[in-house]
C-alpha positions in Angstrom: 0.0 0.0 0.0 1.4 3.4 -1.0 1.7 6.4 1.3 -1.4 8.6 1.2 -0.9 12.1 -0.2 -1.9 15.4 1.5 -1.6 18.9 -0.1 0.5 20.5 2.6 4.0 19.8 3.9 6.0 20.7 7.0 7.0 24.3 6.8 4.2 25.5 4.6 2.1 28.6 5.6 -1.6 27.8 5.7 -4.9 29.4 6.3 -7.5 27.6 8.5 -10.8 27.4 6.6 -12.9 25.5 9.1 -13.3 25.0 12.9 -12.9 27.2 15.9 -9.7 28.9 14.6 -11.2 29.7 11.1 -9.4 32.6 9.4 -6.2 32.3 11.3 -2.8 31.7 9.6 0.1 29.6 10.8 3.0 27.4 9.8 2.7 23.6 9.5 4.9 22.1 12.3 4.1 18.5 11.5 2.3 16.7 8.6 0.9 13.2 9.2 -0.2 11.8 5.8 -1.3 8.4 7.2 -3.8 10.0 9.5 -4.6 12.9 7.1 -3.8 15.4 9.9 -1.5 18.4 10.4 -0.2 20.3 13.4 -0.2 24.1 12.8 1.7 26.5 15.0 -0.6 28.4 17.4 -3.8 26.8 16.0 -6.1 24.3 17.8 -4.4 24.9 21.1 -5.3 22.4 23.9 -4.3 22.2 27.6 -2.3 19.1 28.7 -1.7 18.2 32.3 2.0 17.3 32.7 3.6 15.4 35.5 6.9 16.8 36.9 9.9 15.3 35.1 13.6 16.0 35.1 13.3 18.4 32.2 10.2 20.1 33.7 10.5 20.1 37.5 7.3 22.1 38.1 4.8 20.1 36.1 1.4 21.7 35.6 -0.8 22.6 32.7 0.8 23.2 29.3 -0.8 24.6 26.2 0.2 23.0 22.9 -1.2 22.7 19.4 -3.2 19.6 18.6 -3.5 17.8 15.2 -6.3 18.9 12.9 -7.7 17.4 9.7 -5.7 18.4 6.7 -8.9 19.3 4.8 -9.4 22.2 7.2 -6.4 24.1 6.0 -5.5 25.8 2.7 -2.0 26.5 1.4 -1.0 30.2 1.1 0.9 30.8 -2.2 4.2 32.5 -1.9 3.7 34.2 -5.3 0.3 35.7 -5.1 -0.2 35.6 -1.3 -3.7 34.1 -1.5 -5.0 30.9 0.1 -5.3 28.5 -2.9 -6.0 25.0 -4.0 -2.9 23.0 -5.0 -2.3 21.2 -8.2 0.5 18.8 -9.1 2.5 18.7 -12.4 5.6 17.0 -13.7 8.3 19.2 -15.0 10.4 18.5 -18.1 13.3 17.1 -16.0 10.9 14.6 -14.4 10.4 16.3 -11.0 6.9 16.5 -9.5 6.0 19.9 -8.1 2.9 21.5 -6.5 1.5 24.6 -8.2 -0.9 27.4 -7.3 -4.2 27.1 -9.1 -4.8 30.9 -8.7 -1.6 32.3 -10.3 -0.2 29.0 -11.9 3.2 29.5 -10.2 5.2 26.5 -8.9 5.2 26.3 -5.1 8.1 23.8 -4.8 11.4 25.0 -6.1 
């Protein structure tokens, strides 16, 4: 079975299009294609109760971003600056790249 594909990768800037953080922008910290989920910086924050450890002597309640469905985010194009759908094409040298459907510019260099 091949790896499932999602339209965003780690490091991409995205716009949240659904859920409690709709309209916010952030950077993808982690992409999980098998689960079709992404973790976006500062989005979908949840409180976690942590026990004291050697690294964190105090313990307590920590806020951290939780995974959200990849369908709830849209990639922000570096060229036109808009949230856009993503297409895929094969270049002459055989590389596969993502491109912006708004301005038709390659997203991957």
